[in-house]
C-alpha positions as YAML, in Angstrom:
chain: A
units: angstrom
residues:
- id: 1
  name: UNK
  ca: [4.33, -17.28, -11.90]
- id: 2
  name: UNK
  ca: [0.78, -15.94, -11.51]
- id: 3
  name: UNK
  ca: [-2.45, -18.29, -11.32]
- id: 4
  name: UNK
  ca: [-5.37, -18.12, -13.65]
- id: 5
  name: UNK
  ca: [-7.39, -15.52, -11.72]
- id: 6
  name: UNK
  ca: [-4.47, -13.38, -11.57]
- id: 7
  name: UNK
  ca: [-3.76, -13.41, -15.40]
- id: 8
  name: UNK
  ca: [-7.48, -12.99, -16.03]
- id: 9
  name: UNK
  ca: [-7.22, -10.06, -14.12]
- id: 10
  name: UNK
  ca: [-4.23, -8.66, -15.47]
- id: 11
  name: UNK
  ca: [-5.94, -9.19, -19.04]
- id: 12
  name: UNK
  ca: [-8.84, -6.99, -18.23]
- id: 13
  name: UNK
  ca: [-6.45, -3.74, -18.02]
- id: 14
  name: UNK
  ca: [-6.79, -1.99, -21.02]
- id: 15
  name: UNK
  ca: [-3.48, 0.09, -20.82]
- id: 16
  name: UNK
  ca: [-0.25, -1.56, -21.23]
- id: 17
  name: UNK
  ca: [0.96, 0.31, -18.47]
- id: 18
  name: UNK
  ca: [-1.66, -0.91, -15.81]
- id: 19
  name: UNK
  ca: [-1.51, -4.16, -16.92]
- id: 20
  name: UNK
  ca: [2.60, -4.29, -16.31]
- id: 21
  name: UNK
  ca: [2.06, -2.63, -12.99]
- id: 22
  name: UNK
  ca: [-0.38, -5.30, -11.88]
- id: 23
  name: UNK
  ca: [1.71, -8.23, -12.95]
- id: 24
  name: UNK
  ca: [4.88, -6.74, -11.39]
- id: 25
  name: UNK
  ca: [3.04, -6.13, -8.27]
- id: 26
  name: UNK
  ca: [1.86, -9.87, -8.00]
- id: 27
  name: UNK
  ca: [4.86, -11.42, -9.12]
- id: 28
  name: UNK
  ca: [6.74, -9.23, -6.32]
- id: 29
  name: UNK
  ca: [4.16, -10.47, -4.06]
- id: 30
  name: UNK
  ca: [4.65, -14.30, -4.84]
- id: 31
  name: UNK
  ca: [8.37, -13.84, -4.94]
- id: 32
  name: UNK
  ca: [8.48, -12.42, -1.44]
- id: 33
  name: UNK
  ca: [5.91, -14.85, 0.53]
- id: 34
  name: UNK
  ca: [7.69, -17.69, -1.19]
- id: 35
  name: UNK
  ca: [10.77, -16.89, 1.14]
- id: 36
  name: UNK
  ca: [8.59, -17.98, 3.96]
- id: 37
  name: UNK
  ca: [8.06, -21.72, 2.66]
- id: 38
  name: UNK
  ca: [11.43, -23.20, 2.04]
- id: 39
  name: UNK
  ca: [11.37, -25.18, -0.80]
- id: 40
  name: UNK
  ca: [8.03, -23.74, -2.16]
- id: 41
  name: UNK
  ca: [8.03, -22.25, -5.57]
- id: 42
  name: UNK
  ca: [6.35, -18.81, -5.66]
- id: 43
  name: UNK
  ca: [4.24, -20.19, -8.42]
- id: 44
  name: UNK
  ca: [2.66, -22.52, -5.86]
- id: 45
  name: UNK
  ca: [1.31, -20.32, -3.60]
- id: 46
  name: UNK
  ca: [-2.20, -19.99, -3.31]
- id: 47
  name: UNK
  ca: [-4.53, -17.18, -1.87]
- id: 48
  name: UNK
  ca: [-7.91, -16.81, -0.39]
- id: 49
  name: UNK
  ca: [-9.92, -14.05, 0.45]
- id: 50
  name: UNK
  ca: [-11.82, -13.00, 3.71]
- id: 51
  name: UNK
  ca: [-15.33, -11.44, 3.88]
- id: 52
  name: UNK
  ca: [-14.23, -8.16, 3.08]
- id: 53
  name: UNK
  ca: [-12.15, -9.21, -0.12]
- id: 54
  name: UNK
  ca: [-8.83, -8.80, 1.31]
- id: 55
  name: UNK
  ca: [-6.58, -11.86, 0.32]
- id: 56
  name: UNK
  ca: [-4.41, -13.87, 2.38]
- id: 57
  name: UNK
  ca: [-2.08, -16.91, 2.10]
- id: 58
  name: UNK
  ca: [-4.17, -19.99, 1.84]
- id: 59
  name: UNK
  ca: [-1.28, -21.61, 3.90]
- id: 60
  name: UNK
  ca: [-1.15, -19.40, 6.60]
- id: 61
  name: UNK
  ca: [-3.42, -16.12, 7.58]
- id: 62
  name: UNK
  ca: [-0.60, -14.80, 10.10]
- id: 63
  name: UNK
  ca: [1.66, -13.47, 7.23]
- id: 64
  name: UNK
  ca: [0.03, -10.22, 6.67]
- id: 65
  name: UNK
  ca: [0.89, -8.64, 3.10]
- id: 66
  name: UNK
  ca: [-0.68, -5.96, 1.17]
- id: 67
  name: UNK
  ca: [0.22, -4.73, -2.37]
- id: 68
  name: UNK
  ca: [-0.50, -1.63, -4.45]
- id: 69
  name: UNK
  ca: [0.46, -0.38, -8.03]
- id: 70
  name: UNK
  ca: [0.41, 2.54, -10.15]
- id: 71
  name: UNK
  ca: [2.08, 3.61, -13.56]
- id: 72
  name: UNK
  ca: [5.94, 3.03, -13.50]
- id: 73
  name: UNK
  ca: [5.56, 1.47, -9.83]
- id: 74
  name: UNK
  ca: [4.49, -1.53, -7.85]
- id: 75
  name: UNK
  ca: [5.02, -2.11, -4.08]
- id: 76
  name: UNK
  ca: [4.25, -4.96, -1.70]
- id: 77
  name: UNK
  ca: [4.57, -4.66, 2.18]
- id: 78
  name: UNK
  ca: [4.78, -7.95, 4.41]
- id: 79
  name: UNK
  ca: [4.25, -8.16, 8.29]
- id: 80
  name: UNK
  ca: [5.30, -10.93, 10.67]
- id: 81
  name: UNK
  ca: [2.19, -10.31, 12.50]
- id: 82
  name: UNK
  ca: [0.67, -6.62, 12.48]
- id: 83
  name: UNK
  ca: [-2.15, -5.86, 9.93]
- id: 84
  name: UNK
  ca: [-0.78, -3.86, 7.12]
- id: 85
  name: UNK
  ca: [-1.72, -1.36, 4.27]
- id: 86
  name: UNK
  ca: [0.21, 0.33, 1.52]
- id: 87
  name: UNK
  ca: [-0.46, 2.52, -1.00]
- id: 88
  name: UNK
  ca: [1.24, 4.42, -4.08]
- id: 89
  name: UNK
  ca: [0.08, 7.18, -6.40]
- id: 90
  name: UNK
  ca: [1.44, 8.62, -9.42]
- id: 91
  name: UNK
  ca: [2.14, 12.63, -8.78]
- id: 92
  name: UNK
  ca: [0.18, 14.43, -11.50]
- id: 93
  name: UNK
  ca: [-2.60, 12.11, -11.62]
- id: 94
  name: UNK
  ca: [-6.10, 13.68, -11.99]
- id: 95
  name: UNK
  ca: [-7.43, 14.44, -8.80]
- id: 96
  name: UNK
  ca: [-11.14, 15.43, -7.81]
- id: 97
  name: UNK
  ca: [-12.19, 18.85, -7.85]
- id: 98
  name: UNK
  ca: [-11.21, 20.43, -4.21]
- id: 99
  name: UNK
  ca: [-14.77, 21.20, -3.25]
- id: 100
  name: UNK
  ca: [-15.31, 17.43, -3.79]
- id: 101
  name: UNK
  ca: [-12.84, 16.41, -1.44]
- id: 102
  name: UNK
  ca: [-13.68, 18.75, 1.61]
- id: 103
  name: UNK
  ca: [-15.96, 15.90, 2.78]
- id: 104
  name: UNK
  ca: [-13.33, 13.54, 3.31]
- id: 105
  name: UNK
  ca: [-10.98, 15.87, 5.32]
- id: 106
  name: UNK
  ca: [-11.16, 17.07, 8.72]
- id: 107
  name: UNK
  ca: [-10.62, 20.79, 9.94]
- id: 108
  name: UNK
  ca: [-6.84, 20.07, 10.86]
- id: 109
  name: UNK
  ca: [-6.35, 18.16, 7.44]
- id: 110
  name: UNK
  ca: [-7.87, 21.06, 5.50]
- id: 111
  name: UNK
  ca: [-5.59, 23.45, 7.36]
- id: 112
  name: UNK
  ca: [-2.61, 21.84, 6.59]
- id: 113
  name: UNK
  ca: [-3.41, 21.59, 2.83]
- id: 114
  name: UNK
  ca: [-4.31, 25.25, 2.86]
- id: 115
  name: UNK
  ca: [-0.59, 25.93, 3.96]
- id: 116
  name: UNK
  ca: [0.88, 23.68, 1.60]
- id: 117
  name: UNK
  ca: [2.96, 25.14, -1.28]
- id: 118
  name: UNK
  ca: [1.76, 22.75, -3.71]
- id: 119
  name: UNK
  ca: [-2.09, 21.81, -2.78]
- id: 120
  name: UNK
  ca: [-2.17, 18.75, -5.51]
- id: 121
  name: UNK
  ca: [0.92, 17.14, -4.13]
- id: 122
  name: UNK
  ca: [0.24, 17.18, -0.51]
- id: 123
  name: UNK
  ca: [-3.82, 16.20, -1.09]
- id: 124
  name: UNK
  ca: [-2.17, 13.08, -3.05]
- id: 125
  name: UNK
  ca: [0.28, 12.55, -0.10]
- id: 126
  name: UNK
  ca: [-2.83, 12.69, 2.28]
- id: 127
  name: UNK
  ca: [-4.90, 10.70, 0.18]
- id: 128
  name: UNK
  ca: [-2.30, 7.70, -0.11]
- id: 129
  name: UNK
  ca: [-1.94, 7.89, 3.52]
- id: 130
  name: UNK
  ca: [-5.96, 7.57, 4.18]
- id: 131
  name: UNK
  ca: [-5.94, 4.44, 1.58]
- id: 132
  name: UNK
  ca: [-2.98, 2.75, 3.32]
- id: 133
  name: UNK
  ca: [-4.83, 2.95, 6.48]
- id: 134
  name: UNK
  ca: [-8.44, 1.68, 4.91]
- id: 135
  name: UNK
  ca: [-6.32, -0.90, 3.61]
- id: 136
  name: UNK
  ca: [-4.74, -1.95, 6.99]
- id: 137
  name: UNK
  ca: [-8.17, -1.88, 8.45]
- id: 138
  name: UNK
  ca: [-8.82, -4.40, 6.25]
- id: 139
  name: UNK
  ca: [-12.72, -3.62, 5.67]
- id: 140
  name: UNK
  ca: [-13.04, -2.54, 2.28]
- id: 141
  name: UNK
  ca: [-15.35, -0.36, 0.93]
- id: 142
  name: UNK
  ca: [-17.41, -0.43, 4.13]
- id: 143
  name: UNK
  ca: [-15.00, 2.37, 5.22]
- id: 144
  name: UNK
  ca: [-14.80, 6.18, 4.05]
- id: 145
  name: UNK
  ca: [-11.72, 8.13, 3.98]
- id: 146
  name: UNK
  ca: [-13.59, 10.48, 6.19]
- id: 147
  name: UNK
  ca: [-13.09, 8.18, 9.13]
- id: 148
  name: UNK
  ca: [-9.47, 8.14, 8.94]
- id: 149
  name: UNK
  ca: [-7.63, 11.13, 10.55]
- id: 150
  name: UNK
  ca: [-3.89, 11.54, 9.79]
- id: 151
  name: UNK
  ca: [-1.53, 13.20, 12.13]
- id: 152
  name: UNK
  ca: [2.37, 13.23, 10.60]
- id: 153
  name: UNK
  ca: [3.36, 9.81, 11.21]
- id: 154
  name: UNK
  ca: [0.08, 8.27, 13.10]
- id: 155
  name: UNK
  ca: [-3.29, 7.97, 11.87]
- id: 156
  name: UNK
  ca: [-6.50, 7.34, 13.74]
- id: 157
  name: UNK
  ca: [-8.47, 4.49, 12.28]
- id: 158
  name: UNK
  ca: [-11.82, 3.12, 13.73]
- id: 159
  name: UNK
  ca: [-10.32, 0.20, 15.39]
- id: 160
  name: UNK
  ca: [-6.66, 1.57, 16.40]
- id: 161
  name: UNK
  ca: [-4.00, 4.29, 16.20]
- id: 162
  name: UNK
  ca: [-1.99, 3.26, 13.16]
- id: 163
  name: UNK
  ca: [1.75, 3.82, 12.73]
- id: 164
  name: UNK
  ca: [2.45, 5.74, 9.34]
- id: 165
  name: UNK
  ca: [5.56, 5.91, 7.07]
- id: 166
  name: UNK
  ca: [5.39, 8.20, 3.93]
- id: 167
  name: UNK
  ca: [7.91, 8.42, 1.12]
- id: 168
  name: UNK
  ca: [8.74, 9.69, -2.33]
- id: 169
  name: UNK
  ca: [10.45, 6.57, -3.59]
- id: 170
  name: UNK
  ca: [10.89, 8.30, -6.95]
- id: 171
  name: UNK
  ca: [10.50, 11.76, -7.97]
- id: 172
  name: UNK
  ca: [7.11, 10.53, -9.57]
- id: 173
  name: UNK
  ca: [5.69, 8.41, -6.90]
- id: 174
  name: UNK
  ca: [4.28, 8.84, -3.44]
- id: 175
  name: UNK
  ca: [4.10, 6.20, -0.95]
- id: 176
  name: UNK
  ca: [2.35, 5.45, 2.23]
- id: 177
  name: UNK
  ca: [2.56, 2.53, 4.51]
- id: 178
  name: UNK
  ca: [0.38, 2.01, 7.51]
- id: 179
  name: UNK
  ca: [0.85, -0.93, 10.24]
- id: 180
  name: UNK
  ca: [0.72, -1.42, 13.95]
- id: 181
  name: UNK
  ca: [3.86, -0.40, 15.09]
- id: 182
  name: UNK
  ca: [3.61, -2.30, 18.37]
- id: 183
  name: UNK
  ca: [3.31, -5.46, 16.81]
- id: 184
  name: UNK
  ca: [6.25, -6.94, 14.66]
- id: 185
  name: UNK
  ca: [8.64, -6.13, 11.97]
- id: 186
  name: UNK
  ca: [7.58, -5.02, 8.70]
- id: 187
  name: UNK
  ca: [9.18, -4.80, 5.46]
- id: 188
  name: UNK
  ca: [8.08, -3.11, 2.23]
- id: 189
  name: UNK
  ca: [9.67, -3.43, -1.43]
- id: 190
  name: UNK
  ca: [9.01, -1.45, -4.46]
- id: 191
  name: UNK
  ca: [9.66, -2.53, -8.12]
- id: 192
  name: UNK
  ca: [10.50, 0.68, -10.43]
- id: 193
  name: UNK
  ca: [11.90, -0.39, -13.93]
- id: 194
  name: UNK
  ca: [15.07, -2.03, -13.14]
- id: 195
  name: UNK
  ca: [15.61, -1.14, -9.64]
- id: 196
  name: UNK
  ca: [14.18, -2.95, -6.45]
- id: 197
  name: UNK
  ca: [14.57, -0.85, -3.55]
- id: 198
  name: UNK
  ca: [13.71, -2.23, -0.10]
- id: 199
  name: UNK
  ca: [12.63, -0.49, 3.02]
- id: 200
  name: UNK
  ca: [13.47, -2.61, 6.22]
- id: 201
  name: UNK
  ca: [12.02, -1.84, 9.85]
- id: 202
  name: UNK
  ca: [14.91, -1.88, 12.32]
- id: 203
  name: UNK
  ca: [14.07, -0.98, 16.01]
- id: 204
  name: UNK
  ca: [10.93, 0.76, 14.97]
- id: 205
  name: UNK
  ca: [12.48, 3.09, 12.24]
- id: 206
  name: UNK
  ca: [12.42, 2.23, 8.28]
- id: 207
  name: UNK
  ca: [15.82, 2.22, 6.57]
- id: 208
  name: UNK
  ca: [16.37, 2.16, 2.86]
- id: 209
  name: UNK
  ca: [18.41, -0.10, 1.26]
- id: 210
  name: UNK
  ca: [19.11, -1.50, -2.30]
- id: 211
  name: UNK
  ca: [18.64, -5.51, -3.10]
...
């Protein structure tokens, strides 16, 4: 189902679990996006990248999507119109030392972490939210995590205020989804083992279902 470029990128992963997560995410991406083109196979879709390296469908640039993968979980988000970003991480992952992360946090974020019962888990959830916003902003490495301010279910980025949805799709993973809540429905799907879980926006609220 993947093209030569995707296969080459998959082959560069050293660990089998990382390669499997990458293949799952890109296959899921193709299966979901192919639904917008009746009669078109998932393998036939072609992709291009903008100047910041963010991929888009060569057929149309008005179907924003984003994907993320980590050990044991792959996730894809698609929007009707809104720029979108999704990030997933594995709980228990190696984190930077606490002193090193202070520069990417503002005062309210540092205070929230100080109150958290489990600093590592709380930081990973915050980190995931910031990464999702950076991906929604679509400016690649030109943005720093310090430019994103997370406020519960909202986040402030350089270009706009984003809606945030954060979840624990499995006991081992954290997920964050960022999109412009004013502009269009959003769908996010995660692939974990044999389970495909979909969250669908309904009247502004994301509701979990299984498909």
